[in-house]
C-alpha positions in Angstrom: 66.7 114.0 122.9 70.4 115.0 122.9 72.6 113.4 120.1 76.3 113.2 120.6 78.6 114.5 117.8 80.4 111.5 116.2 84.3 112.1 115.8 87.4 110.1 115.5 89.9 111.2 118.3 93.6 111.2 117.8 95.1 109.9 121.1 98.5 109.0 119.6 101.3 110.0 122.2 98.6 111.4 124.6 98.2 110.5 128.1 95.2 108.5 128.6 94.2 107.1 132.1 92.1 104.1 132.9 90.8 103.9 136.5 90.0 100.3 137.3 91.6 97.0 136.8 88.9 94.6 135.7 87.9 93.0 132.4 86.2 96.1 131.1 89.3 98.2 132.0 91.6 95.6 130.3 89.5 96.0 127.0 89.8 99.8 127.3 93.6 99.6 127.7 94.0 97.4 124.8 92.0 99.7 122.5 93.9 102.7 123.6 97.2 101.1 123.0 96.0 100.0 119.4 95.7 103.7 118.9 99.3 104.6 120.2 98.1 106.2 123.4 100.3 106.5 126.4 98.3 104.5 128.9 98.1 104.7 132.6 96.2 102.3 134.7 95.2 103.4 138.3 94.0 100.5 140.5 95.2 98.5 143.5 94.5 95.3 141.6 94.4 94.5 138.0 93.9 91.6 135.7 96.8 89.3 134.6 96.9 90.9 131.2 97.1 94.3 132.4 99.9 93.3 134.8 101.6 91.7 131.8 101.4 94.9 129.9 102.9 96.8 132.7 105.7 94.3 133.2 106.4 94.6 129.5 106.6 98.4 129.7 103.7 99.0 127.4 101.6 100.8 130.0 102.2 102.4 133.5 100.3 100.8 136.4 99.9 102.9 139.4 99.0 100.6 142.3 96.7 102.9 144.2 93.2 103.9 144.8 91.8 106.9 142.9 93.1 110.5 143.6 92.2 113.4 141.6 95.8 114.5 141.5 96.5 111.5 139.3 94.5 112.7 136.4 95.3 116.4 136.2 97.7 115.8 133.2 95.6 113.4 131.5 94.2 114.0 128.0 91.4 111.5 128.3 90.1 109.4 131.3 88.0 106.3 131.4 86.3 105.5 134.7 86.0 101.7 134.9 85.9 100.9 138.5 83.1 98.6 140.1 82.1 101.5 142.4 79.6 103.9 141.0 80.3 106.5 143.6 84.0 106.4 142.7 83.2 106.6 139.0 80.9 109.6 139.6 83.6 111.3 141.6 86.2 110.8 138.8 83.6 112.2 136.3 83.0 115.4 138.4 86.8 115.8 138.7 87.2 115.6 135.0 84.5 118.0 134.3 86.1 120.4 136.7 89.5 120.1 135.0 88.1 120.0 131.4 89.3 116.5 130.8 87.5 114.1 128.4 85.8 111.3 130.5 83.9 108.2 129.8 82.2 106.5 132.6 81.6 103.0 131.4 78.3 102.5 133.3 77.0 106.0 133.1 76.7 107.8 129.8 75.0 110.7 131.4 78.1 111.4 133.6 80.4 111.2 130.5 81.2 113.9 128.0 82.1 111.3 125.5 80.9 107.7 124.7 82.9 105.0 123.0 81.2 103.5 120.0 81.2 99.9 119.1 83.6 99.7 116.2 85.8 97.4 114.1 88.6 98.0 111.7 89.6 96.5 108.3 92.9 98.3 107.7 92.2 102.0 107.4 88.5 101.5 107.3 86.8 101.9 110.6 83.0 101.2 111.0 81.4 102.6 114.2 78.0 102.0 115.7 76.4 104.2 118.3 73.1 103.8 120.1 73.6 107.1 122.1 74.5 105.1 125.2 71.0 103.4 125.3 72.1 99.8 124.5 75.8 98.8 124.2 74.5 95.2 123.5 72.6 96.2 120.4 75.5 98.2 119.1 77.7 95.2 119.5 75.2 93.1 117.6 75.0 95.6 114.7 78.8 95.8 114.6 79.1 92.0 114.4 76.5 91.9 111.7 78.6 94.6 109.6 81.7 92.5 110.2 80.1 89.8 108.1 79.5 92.2 105.3 82.6 94.3 105.2 85.5 91.8 105.3 89.3 92.3 104.9 89.0 92.8 101.1 87.6 96.5 102.0 90.7 97.4 103.9 92.8 96.2 100.9 90.6 98.2 98.5 91.0 101.3 100.6 94.8 100.9 100.5 94.7 100.7 96.6 92.3 103.6 96.4 94.6 105.6 98.6 97.5 105.1 96.4 95.7 105.9 93.3 94.1 109.1 94.9 97.6 110.6 95.1 98.1 110.1 91.4 94.6 110.9 90.1 95.0 114.7 90.1 98.0 114.5 87.9 96.1 112.3 85.3 92.6 113.6 85.5 92.4 117.4 85.9 88.6 117.5 86.1 87.2 117.0 89.7 83.9 115.6 88.3 85.8 113.1 86.2 88.0 112.1 89.1 84.8 111.4 91.1 83.3 109.4 88.2 86.6 107.4 88.0 86.7 106.4 91.6 82.9 105.5 91.4 83.7 103.3 88.4 86.4 101.5 90.3 84.2 100.9 93.4 81.3 99.6 91.1 83.5 97.3 89.3 84.4 93.7 90.2 87.5 94.8 92.0 86.3 93.5 95.4 85.7 90.1 93.9 89.3 90.0 92.6 90.7 90.9 95.9 88.4 88.3 97.6 89.8 85.7 95.2 93.3 86.7 96.1 94.3 88.5 92.9 95.4 91.6 95.0 98.5 92.5 92.7 96.3 92.2 89.6 93.6 94.3 91.3 96.0 97.0 92.0 97.5 96.9 88.4 94.0 97.1 86.9 93.1 100.3 88.9 96.3 101.8 87.8 95.7 100.9 84.1 92.2 102.3 84.4 93.7 105.5 85.7 96.0 105.7 82.7 93.3 105.1 80.2 90.5 107.3 81.9 
């Protein structure tokens, strides 16, 4: 059994090409845009939403059928057409050009797969079934959403702020580790859930000063 290597890929300001214009392609486009990618869509026809994004200048829409010349400068390609032969051809071209490619209906033709994921601020939780069951991955993701709400993103912001200050106040690495564990084990999440965000931030800072 082959297992993929889980990574978070920085696509900001990189050309990412989505081939196909349907609902799946639309979803991929929106995700790439949320990661600040430079997105081009290649398809004779697209959904209304993709067309709108193009008219707003948020993406480039090339109204054409696939040609290998279109992807040579791409950092990443997603093959999302409704034609398996075309998707296979796209994958073969990407492998030849050493381009990252995901074929939405064929993990075996892809050199990366897109995990089911969601974000709470800077917190990203990702689920992979190694391409075997996207439906199960989505279910697990939805279950996790019920557990890890927006308060976790807020807590992460607070911890990020304090992390910059901690080395100046606590010289011992072991003590710093204990400090952060104490914060996480406290009732800080309950405070944030109750809406006492400023108070939670102040409490963490006071704990740092007195640690």
